[in-house]
N, C-alpha and C positions, 0 to 999 in steps of 0.2 A: 594397474593401480594394490595400491598396502595396507597391508587390511589395519582399518578406522579412515582409508578416507572419505569422503562425503558426498557423496552424487547426488547432483537433483537430481530427485523424479515424478515427472510434469501428470496424469493422468487427464485421463480424455470421456465428453460427453458426446455422442453420436451426430456432429453436426461439424465437427476440429470443437468443435466451443470447451476452453475450455472446465479442470473439476477439480481432483486434489493436486494439491505441491505437497510436496517433503522432500527434509534431505533426508538419506537415506548414506548410514556406511559401509564404505563395503567390507563382510565376514570373511572373508575366504573362498573360493572354488572346490571343482568337484570335478565326477566325473559328466558330472549333470552339468552342470554352468558353474552362473556365478551369485549367491548367495550376496547379498544386502537387509540393512534390519537398522532398525530402530531398538531405543530405551523406552518405558512408558514414560510420557509427562514428555514425546519428542514433542517442539511445534510445525499443525498442520493449519493450509487454509485454505482455499477454498471465494469463489470471483463472490464477497459478502457477510464472507464465514473468514474469522482464526478461530485454531479452536489448537488442543495439544490434544494427543492419543493417548488412553484409555490405559493399551495396556499394554509390551514389548512386542514388536509387528517384527515378521524376517520374509522376504520374496529370493523366489528362486525364476533369477531372467538367466535363463534359453544360452550356452552358448552359438547359437545358428543365424547369422545379421550382424547385423551392426545398427543398428536402430531398435528394440525394443516400442509397442508404441498397449497400450493398454484399454481401450471405453470404455465406462460405463456403458451397461446395456438390459442391468437387474430391477426389476419392479416393486419400488424398496411402500409398502403392505405394512399397514399401525394397526393393530387388533390391542384397544384399552380393557383396563382388564371393566368398568361397567356394558365389554360387550359394542361395543361400535369402536369398525370401521375403518382408518381413513389411509388411506393414499396422498402418502410424500414422498415425493417423487420431485423433482424439477420441473423436469419431461411431462412429467403430465397433459398440460396442460396444452404442448405440445407437439404430443400425443393425440387426438382429437380431432 
């Protein structure tokens, strides 16, 4: 890869369901692995939604192995200013 090359990145949800997709740029490498990143405003999409990143981001991909897989396992919980708590996670319905 050359610095600036575009790498498609595909995140998944548990059960091999699709999640966020975005194109990141190759930033370079060091002894820890390959660095990919994007400026703020890069498009990102998931089933049913397209948006743009709010901030710059960077990901470190370890050198070992040929395929990188990332699975979203976190539970998204939001507490509103009025004290209301919302479980904002599309997987919540599957976990019950």
